[in-house]
N, C-alpha and C positions, 0 to 999 in steps of 0.2 A: 866465188860469190854464191851465197845461198839463193834458192829460188825466191824467198821472201824479200831479200834485199834487191834482187833484180826487179821484182814487181814494184817495190817502192821507188827505185830509181826511174823506172819507166813512167810511173805516175807523175813524179816530180818533173820529168822532162816534158810530158804532155801539158801539165799545168803551166810551165814556164813558156812553152811555145804558144799556148792559147792566149796568154796575157801579153805577149810581145806586141802584136798588132795594136792593141789598145794603148800601150805606152807610146808607141811611135806616133799614132794619131794624135794623142794628147800633146806630145811635144811639138808636133807640127802646128797644131791649132794655137798653142801658146805662143809660138814664134810669130805667127801671122798676126795675132791679136796685138802684139807689142809693136808692130810696124818697124821692128829692127832698131828701136831707140834704146840706148843703154846709158846709165848714169856714169859720169866720170867723177874725178875728185872735186871738180868745180862746177859741173853742170850736166849737160846731156849731149850725146853725139849719135850720129847715124850716117849711113850711106844713103843719100837721097837719090832715087832713080830719075834724075833729071840733069841736064848740063849745068855748068856753073852759072852762066848768065841767067838761066831760068830760076835757079835757086836764089840768086841774089835778088831778082825781081820779086819772088815770093816773100823773101825776108823783109824787104822794104814795105811790101803790102801789109804784112803781118804787123810790122812796127806801126804803120798808120792806124790799122784797125785796133791795136792794143793801146794806142796813145803813147807810144814810145817816141820821144823826140830824138830824131837822128842828129848826131853831132860830129860824126867822122866816117869817112869811107876811104878804103884804099884798094888798089888793084896792082898785083905784081905778077911776074912770070907771064907776060903777054895775056893776062886775063885768067890764067889757070888758078890763081890764088887770090881770094878777095876777103875783105873783112869790112863789116859795118858795125858801128858803135852808136849806142843811144842811151838815153836816160829816161827813167820813169820813176817818179818819187825819189826814194832813197837808193834805187837800184841802178847800177851801171851795167848795161847789157851789151854783150859782144856776140856777133855771129861770125864765125870763121868758116870759110868754104875753100876747099881744095879739090881740083879736078882729079878724079881717079881714072875715068875713061871718058869717051865721048858722051856717054849717057848716064854717068854716075858722079856724084859729088860728095866727098867726105865733109860733113857739116857738124860743127860743134857750137852750142849756145851756152853762154854763161850769164848769170845774173848775180852780180856781186853787191852785197850790202855794205861791207867794209873790208878792211885788209884781211880779216880772217873768217868772214862769214859769207856764205853763198846760198842763194835760193834755188836749189836744184829742181824743186817742183815747178817753179815758174819757168825755168829754163826748159824743162821737159815739155811744158805746155806750149811754149813758143815753138819749139822744134817740131812738135806734133803737128801744129798748124802749118809749118813750112813743108813738112813731108807730105801732108794731105793736100797742100796747095790751096788752103782755104783761109781767106783773110777775114771773112765775116762770121 
């Protein structure tokens, strides 16, 4: 390798290393801002940092605050798996919760308009409120 190429390679390495901390910080900030919510094929999902019974209580509270009429609820696996369903306008809303650990619950929200159409934005909105624990 010629001295000129060694110098270029050295500068490229220095530039890459100085940019790395900024990239890592930006990725971490983006992950925190999103509260861990991701879109699914039918709605939104997240691992909520709360036990199943607390997440279920939050979901019911959000339903009341959003004007979603609760029409079904189920509990399975000794309370480790729960689901509530409701209706708001033309939307059929479902919140499915499954215990991941003593302090975390895998939660998915769907808002179905019809057989082939889903309102992912509204599902994400509801899940965000459940994650934050805010009904108002």
